[in-house]
VOGU-3710 file (C-alpha; in Angstrom, 3 decimals, decimal comma):
1> mqeekkgrrd> 137,038/93,452/167,661  140,090/93,077/165,427  138,451/95,316/162,830  137,657/97,958/165,471  141,352/98,118/166,565  142,470/98,427/162,933  140,032/101,310/162,361  141,268/103,043/165,520  144,921/102,579/164,455  144,167/103,995/161,005
11> fmgkalgawv> 142,448/106,983/162,593  145,348/107,573/165,012  147,850/107,284/162,139  145,947/109,854/160,088  145,562/112,170/163,090  149,294/111,911/163,844  150,135/112,584/160,175  147,898/115,661/160,131  149,447/116,897/163,392  152,975/116,470/161,978
21> avggigalya> 151,978/118,269/158,742  150,560/121,246/160,662  153,706/121,371/162,824  155,942/121,181/159,736  154,089/124,041/158,039  154,342/126,086/161,238  158,095/125,413/161,435  158,614/126,423/157,798  156,613/129,621/158,351  158,697/130,468/161,424
31> mkrtwdplps> 161,935/129,843/159,499  160,804/132,133/156,686  159,922/134,877/159,174  163,428/134,744/160,671  164,982/135,149/157,221  162,853/138,166/156,280  164,239/141,579/157,272  162,485/143,327/160,136  159,934/146,002/159,171  162,195/148,659/160,707
41> vkaagfttid> 165,065/147,508/158,477  162,847/147,521/155,388  161,626/151,029/156,221  165,202/152,258/156,630  166,101/150,985/153,154  164,398/153,834/151,298  164,040/157,488/152,205  162,025/159,985/150,166  162,982/163,660/150,229  160,786/166,326/148,622
51> ladaqpnqlv> 163,111/168,834/146,958  160,330/171,284/146,020  160,672/173,235/149,289  164,492/173,384/149,323  165,954/176,870/149,696  169,175/177,931/147,911  172,375/177,684/150,008  170,569/176,132/152,987  171,773/172,695/153,994  169,099/170,148/154,834
61> vekwrgkpif> 170,228/167,035/156,697  168,114/163,904/156,355  168,773/160,414/157,666  169,131/157,276/155,548  170,262/153,890/156,897  171,570/155,600/160,023  173,761/158,036/158,074  173,327/161,786/157,612  172,442/162,835/154,079  173,342/166,339/152,951
71> vlkksadmkk> 170,892/168,016/150,570  172,034/171,417/149,340  170,209/173,396/146,674  172,791/175,477/144,876  172,245/179,214/144,552  172,836/181,087/141,295  176,330/182,195/142,374  177,528/178,648/143,096  179,589/176,734/140,585  177,625/174,089/138,682
81> dprdvvvgdd> 179,376/170,720/138,629  179,001/167,376/136,820  178,438/165,757/140,268  175,310/167,859/140,783  171,928/166,192/140,832  169,714/168,186/138,491  165,979/168,354/139,184  164,198/170,632/136,723  166,379/173,757/136,512  167,824/173,344/140,007
91> hfliaiglct> 171,186/171,850/140,898  171,647/169,947/144,157  174,433/168,380/146,138  173,222/165,029/147,433  175,853/163,277/149,550  176,378/161,111/152,580  177,425/163,645/155,211  180,511/161,817/156,434  184,079/162,919/155,780  185,865/160,345/153,641
101> hlgcipayvg> 188,927/160,596/155,882  187,683/159,224/159,216  183,899/159,566/159,058  183,388/162,807/160,959  180,418/164,994/160,015  181,624/168,165/158,271  179,896/171,467/158,997  178,537/173,599/156,165  179,753/177,195/156,029  177,167/178,885/153,816
111> aehkfkcach> 179,052/182,183/153,413  182,042/180,296/151,933  180,002/177,639/150,083  182,041/174,804/151,564  182,076/172,060/154,166  184,730/172,017/156,868  185,614/168,924/158,864  186,644/169,787/162,415  188,419/166,464/163,017  191,488/167,020/160,817
121> ggefnasgev> 190,818/170,193/158,849  189,557/168,668/155,612  187,407/170,815/153,339  184,913/170,061/150,559  183,301/172,446/148,091  179,530/172,736/147,580  179,731/169,826/145,106  181,384/167,565/147,666  184,836/167,624/146,040  187,962/167,799/148,210
131> lkspppsplv> 189,437/171,290/148,559  191,884/170,566/151,367  193,371/167,243/152,494  193,375/164,805/154,372  190,102/163,444/152,872  191,191/161,002/150,131  188,037/161,313/148,014  184,913/163,429/147,513  181,791/163,062/149,635  179,953/159,875/148,666
141> ippftidgtk> 176,775/160,144/146,604  174,261/157,535/147,794  172,173/155,514/145,330  169,101/157,526/144,360  166,376/157,946/141,810  164,307/161,018/140,984  160,507/160,920/140,938  159,254/164,363/139,899  160,541/166,707/142,619  161,136/163,804/145,013
151> lvlgeagpef> 164,476/162,149/145,600  164,263/158,484/146,630  167,392/157,251/148,391  168,244/153,560/148,309  167,505/152,797/144,664  170,009/153,303/141,848  167,967/155,082/139,207  169,057/156,281/135,738  170,440/159,585/137,080  172,653/157,757/139,587
161> kklkdaglia> 173,815/155,273/136,932  174,695/158,166/134,602  176,933/159,701/137,294  178,480/156,303/137,998  179,140/155,608/134,299  180,833/159,010/134,029  183,197/157,996/136,857  181,850/160,619/139,259  180,791/158,043/141,861  183,112/155,468/143,365
//
């Protein structure tokens, strides 16, 4: 009888230990899941833009991390600039489409090859440089890398680092 109780206690102790272990593993898994970014956040981290279909002097607006991204393929009559992103023989403006003064979205005026901000009258050229104040700095170039004719936003590739090392990106 004594031996039977001891066997039952040993079994209950092992069962309780197994139950606690399973619960502990479940708790650790749940904690890890709360620390991982949501799939929607991960998906918003990178945006791929195919530049092969871009038309000269036509602004394309994409979205990356909730911000507008301006993609402008420069036409032959536009001034080439060190801030340009060069893909093959084509030059592009790639910039976050927010005025550096107060964050308004400037409009592109294709006939004048410049961006005009309606909020306070600021102007940027087709390379994103300030033409008329109050913007304190050029349009911001987001981190990017080039993969063939595709631009991948969200990753600082060698082209981005080259612009940054040259002091063309803040």
